[in-house]
N, C-alpha and C positions, 0 to 999 in steps of 0.2 A: 488689477490696475483700475481705480476710478479716477478720472481727472476731469477737471472743469476748464474749459478754454473760453476765454471771453475775447470777443472781437475788439479791434482797436476802437477807442473811445471816440476818435474824431470821425469815424464813419457815420454817415446818415443812416446806413442800414437798408437803404432801398434801391441803390444804384444797380441796374441790370436786372432786377428781380422780376418774376412774373407778376402779373396784376394782383392775384389773390394774396401773395406773400406781401407785397407792398402795401395793400390795403390793411392787412392784419397788423403789420409792423407799425404803421402810421396811426392805428387806432389806439395805440397806448404802449403797453408793455413789450419789451424786447422779446423776439421769439427764442424759445428754448427748445433744445432738441436733445433727446437721450440717444446716444448712439451705442448699440449693444453689438459688438464685433470683436472677435479674438484676433484678427489678423492686424498687426501693427501697420502695414502699408495702407490698408483700407482705413483704419482709424485716422492716419495722418492725412491722407488724400481727402476724405469725406470732411473732416475737421477743417482742413485748409479751405476747401470750397465753401463751406457754410460760414465760417468765421469771416472770410472775405466779404460776405454780404451783411455782417453785422449780426449774425445769429450766434447765441450762446450754445455751446455744445458741451455735454457731459458725457465721458466715455466710460463704459463698462465692459470689461473684456471676457465675461462670461454670464450665462443665464441668470444664476443666482444673484450675482451683483447688479445685474440690470433689473431683476425683480426688486430687490432691496432699494435701489435708488428710486424706482418709479413709486413703490409702495411708500417709502418715507416721504416723498414730496406730496403724495396723495393724502397721507395722514396729516401732514401739515397744512392742508387746505388748498392745495394747488396741484396741477399736473403739468407735465411737459407738454408743449404744444404738439410735438410729434416724438414717437419713438421710432427709431429705425432698427430694426430687428433682424440680425443675421439668423440664418435658420440652423446652421451647423456650428454649434457652439460646445465648448467643454462644460461640464458639470450638469447643465440643464439646456436642452436645445431650445431654439427659438419658438417653436409651436408650443412645447410645455410650458415655457415661460409666459408666453401670451395667455394661455389657457388659465394658469395660476392668477395672472393680473386680473383676468376677466372675472374669475370666481370670487375675488376680493371686491367686486364692484367698480374696478378701475374702468372708466369710460373714455379716457383719451385716446387719440389716434395712434394706432400702431401700424407701421409699414413694414412688411416683410422684405428683406433683401437677400437674395440667393444667387450663388455662382450656377445654379441649375435653373433651367426654364422647363422642367418637366411638369407635366399637368398635375401629376400626384402631389409634388411639392406645393404648387399653387392651391390646389384643393385643400390640401391639409392645413395650410397656414390660414386660409380663409375660414375654415371649419373651427380652427382653434380660437379665432376671435380677431384675427388681423383684419384691417380695413382695406388693405391693398397689398399687392405683390409686385415687386420689381426685380428685374434680373441684374446681375452684376456681370460685367462692368456696366455702369449707369453714367450717362452723359451729364454734365454740369447742368445743362438746360433742364433735362428730365428730372434730376435730383431737386433742383430749386422749384420746379412746377409742383412736384409731389409734396414737398414741404410746404409750399405755399398753400395748396389745396387743403391739405389736412390741418394746418394751423388754422385756416379760416373755419374749418368744420369743428375743431376743437373749441375755439373761442365761441362761435355760434352756439354750441351745446351748453357751453358753461353759463351763457347770458340769460 
């Protein structure tokens, strides 16, 4: 399942956001996030939280689909501002997906999301090329802060 969710068009896109995301969004293009997660409840919740803030979300439900979405955008000359990558995925896990993306030259921000907070999971995803690691469940505030921070990083690297 790959889906695109667009936020309501009447939203300014910056209400209640952290400073980094507010600046990134007001600098021009709408923030675009790729959520790679196979759990429907996580997809719905994270998509709802992000779309409510004016963020465009594309969902991929396994590692291969996430890889294909990110690579397709990259080949078209753009990248998602942030990829939120679950670690335990069918077909291709999050660390392997990240490593493949990095091997193709993908330089956009990738944040690992995991239901485990084990040091080995954190170390493994960072070694594979993730920029950050966050544990699920994640608060709205922490999620928006991460997206804001890494949106700003992706956009400054692309400039």
